[in-house]
C-alpha positions, 0 to 999 in steps of 0.5 A: 500499500502507498502512503496514507492520505493525510486527514486534518479535522477540527472538532468542537469537543463536548463536555464529558469526552476523553482526548485519548484513543482508549480509556480504562475507566470506559469514558467516551472518546472524542474519536467515538464522534468520528464516523465512516473514516478509513483513516485512524485519527489522533487528537493533537494535544488535549482538552480536559474531560470537563473542557469544550471546544476546538480540538484538532484530530489528524494522522499527520504525525509531523504536524501534530508533534510540532503543533504540540511542542512548546518550542513552536509557541503555537497559540491556543485561545480560551474563553474562561469563565471563573468565580469572582471579579477578575481585577485589572491586577490579576489580568496584568499577572496573567500577561506577565505569567504566573508561578505554578507548582511545576514552574512558571506559566509563561506570558499569556494574552488576557483580556476581560470579556465581561463580569456579572453575578459574581463571575468574570469571563476573560479571553486567555491566549497561551503558547504552552500547554501543560495539564489543566494549565488554564484552570491552574493559572486562574486558581493561582490567582484565586479564581476557580474555573466554572466553564472553559472552552477553547476557541482558537488553535494556531490560525483556526477559530472554532467559529459556529461549529456545533458541539460534538461536530467536526469538519475537514480543514480547508487546504489553506487552513492546513497550509497556515498551520504548517507554515506556523511551525516551519513545515513545507506544504 
């Protein structure tokens, strides 16, 4: 057989799904949502069980590796709702980077979207991805996360993609991702 055709999907991951190919606890997998594709696809990075939003799936190993490697500084954007009224001082701390138990978070883009009923919603953009990092960053400043959705990954935006649905990436979207991490088309 010849080389496998490269496939690139964007999914709006629902709450309650695991970004893995198997789970010993028997929880639902994001790959369960993909039907009728002959290729085996792998999640690019992770979104927590209790997080939603933009997830890439592909069989393109070189691209996947570079998109998740911290040395390539690929931005990931989140809309995070937390308990409490996030102060301008806290936004500045996020922008500088906060100290976590496993080291500094690194700089982040942080903008207040809105506040009401004792909650704040911010847009947070990071270029490193460690386990539960956004939640830990917010908790380090005293703001427990209520809701977290990834809205952007690299040059991609979630847009109006419905929860649990996926779509194939357009050729220019794949090319944009590859250029971002120094791969040729």
